[in-house]
C-alpha positions as a Markdown table, in Angstrom:
| # | Residue | x | y | z |
|---|---|---|---|---|
| 1 | Ala | -9.1 | 123.1 | -137.2 |
| 2 | Ala | -8.5 | 119.8 | -135.5 |
| 3 | Leu | -10.7 | 117.6 | -138.1 |
| 4 | Ala | -9.4 | 119.4 | -141.5 |
| 5 | Thr | -5.5 | 118.3 | -140.1 |
| 6 | Ser | -7.2 | 114.5 | -138.6 |
| 7 | Ser | -8.8 | 114.6 | -142.3 |
| 8 | Gly | -5.8 | 114.9 | -144.2 |
| 9 | Phe | -3.4 | 113.1 | -142.0 |
| 10 | Leu | -6.2 | 110.5 | -142.4 |
| 11 | Leu | -6.1 | 110.9 | -146.8 |
| 12 | Gly | -2.6 | 111.2 | -146.5 |
| 13 | Thr | -1.9 | 107.9 | -144.5 |
| 14 | Val | -4.7 | 106.2 | -147.4 |
| 15 | Leu | -2.8 | 107.4 | -150.1 |
| 16 | Leu | 1.0 | 106.6 | -149.4 |
| 17 | Arg | -0.6 | 102.9 | -148.8 |
| 18 | Tyr | -1.6 | 103.0 | -151.8 |
| 19 | Leu | 1.1 | 104.2 | -153.5 |
| 20 | Leu | 3.7 | 101.8 | -151.5 |
| 21 | Asp | 1.2 | 99.1 | -152.2 |
| 22 | Arg | 1.7 | 99.3 | -155.0 |
| 23 | Ser | 5.4 | 98.9 | -155.1 |
| 24 | Ile | 5.8 | 96.2 | -152.8 |
| 25 | Thr | 3.6 | 94.3 | -150.5 |
| 26 | Leu | 2.6 | 94.6 | -147.1 |
| 27 | Lys | 0.2 | 92.8 | -144.6 |
| 28 | Ser | -2.2 | 94.4 | -143.2 |
| 29 | Pro | -3.1 | 93.6 | -139.3 |
| 30 | Ile | -6.3 | 94.1 | -139.9 |
| 31 | Arg | -7.5 | 91.6 | -137.8 |
| 32 | Arg | -5.3 | 92.4 | -134.9 |
| 33 | Leu | -6.2 | 95.9 | -134.9 |
| 34 | Ala | -9.9 | 94.2 | -135.1 |
| 35 | His | -8.8 | 92.8 | -131.7 |
| 36 | Leu | -7.5 | 95.9 | -130.6 |
| 37 | Val | -10.7 | 97.4 | -130.9 |
| 38 | Phe | -12.6 | 95.3 | -130.0 |
| 39 | Ala | -11.0 | 95.4 | -126.8 |
| 40 | Ser | -11.5 | 99.2 | -126.1 |
| 41 | Ala | -15.3 | 98.4 | -127.0 |
| 42 | Ile | -15.3 | 96.3 | -124.2 |
| 43 | Met | -13.1 | 98.6 | -121.8 |
| 44 | Tyr | -15.9 | 101.3 | -123.3 |
| 45 | Val | -18.7 | 98.7 | -121.4 |
| 46 | Val | -17.7 | 98.4 | -118.2 |
| 47 | Leu | -16.3 | 101.6 | -117.8 |
| 48 | Gln | -19.9 | 103.6 | -118.6 |
| 49 | Ala | -21.2 | 101.0 | -116.3 |
| 50 | Val | -19.2 | 101.6 | -113.8 |
| 51 | Tyr | -19.3 | 105.3 | -114.3 |
| 52 | Thr | -23.4 | 105.0 | -114.5 |
| 53 | Ser | -23.1 | 103.5 | -111.0 |
| 54 | Phe | -20.7 | 105.3 | -108.7 |
| 55 | Ala | -19.7 | 109.2 | -108.5 |
| 56 | Ile | -16.3 | 110.2 | -109.6 |
| 57 | Thr | -15.5 | 112.2 | -106.9 |
| 58 | Thr | -11.7 | 111.9 | -105.6 |
| 59 | Val | -8.4 | 111.2 | -107.3 |
| 60 | Val | -8.4 | 107.7 | -105.5 |
| 61 | Ser | -11.7 | 107.0 | -107.3 |
| 62 | Leu | -10.7 | 108.8 | -110.6 |
| 63 | Phe | -7.3 | 106.0 | -110.5 |
| 64 | Ala | -9.2 | 103.0 | -109.6 |
| 65 | Ile | -11.7 | 103.5 | -112.6 |
| 66 | Val | -8.4 | 104.3 | -114.5 |
| 67 | Cys | -7.0 | 101.1 | -113.0 |
| 68 | Leu | -10.4 | 98.9 | -113.9 |
| 69 | Gly | -9.7 | 100.1 | -117.8 |
| 70 | Val | -6.1 | 99.0 | -117.9 |
| 71 | Ile | -6.8 | 95.6 | -116.3 |
| 72 | Val | -10.2 | 95.4 | -118.4 |
| 73 | Tyr | -8.1 | 96.4 | -121.8 |
| 74 | Val | -5.0 | 94.3 | -121.0 |
| 75 | Ala | -7.4 | 91.0 | -120.2 |
| 76 | Thr | -9.5 | 91.6 | -123.3 |
| 77 | Val | -6.4 | 91.7 | -125.4 |
| 78 | Leu | -4.5 | 88.8 | -124.0 |
| 79 | Ala | -7.6 | 87.0 | -124.3 |
| 80 | Val | -8.7 | 87.0 | -127.9 |
| 81 | Gly | -5.9 | 87.2 | -130.8 |
| 82 | Glu | -2.2 | 87.1 | -131.4 |
| 83 | Ser | -0.9 | 89.6 | -128.8 |
| 84 | Arg | -0.9 | 86.4 | -126.4 |
| 85 | Arg | 1.1 | 83.9 | -128.4 |
| 86 | Ser | 3.7 | 87.4 | -129.3 |
| 87 | Leu | 4.0 | 88.0 | -125.7 |
| 88 | Ile | 4.6 | 84.6 | -124.5 |
| 89 | Glu | 7.3 | 84.1 | -127.4 |
| 90 | Ala | 8.6 | 87.8 | -126.3 |
| 91 | Tyr | 8.7 | 85.8 | -122.5 |
| 92 | His | 10.4 | 82.6 | -123.6 |
| 93 | Ala | 13.1 | 84.5 | -125.5 |
| 94 | Leu | 13.9 | 86.2 | -122.3 |
| 95 | Val | 14.4 | 83.4 | -120.6 |
| 96 | Thr | 15.5 | 80.9 | -122.2 |
């Protein structure tokens, strides 16, 4: 049931995007999405290496692994792509 719902949602989204593209021009954030997928892949590789090396037996160790995942993901997103630029611009807008 979940697969059918997800497939229907994806098909509806693609169809709506196609119909909307015929009416107005939209710029796809493909490059930004690729950076986010890349950051997710890096996070997965790091967490998989940690998971196979250490046993997660307590809530504290689980929390540490989750924090590591957040740190790796955010660091990767900020290291590549336009997210860093957007964050710096938002920071400057707040400060000035």
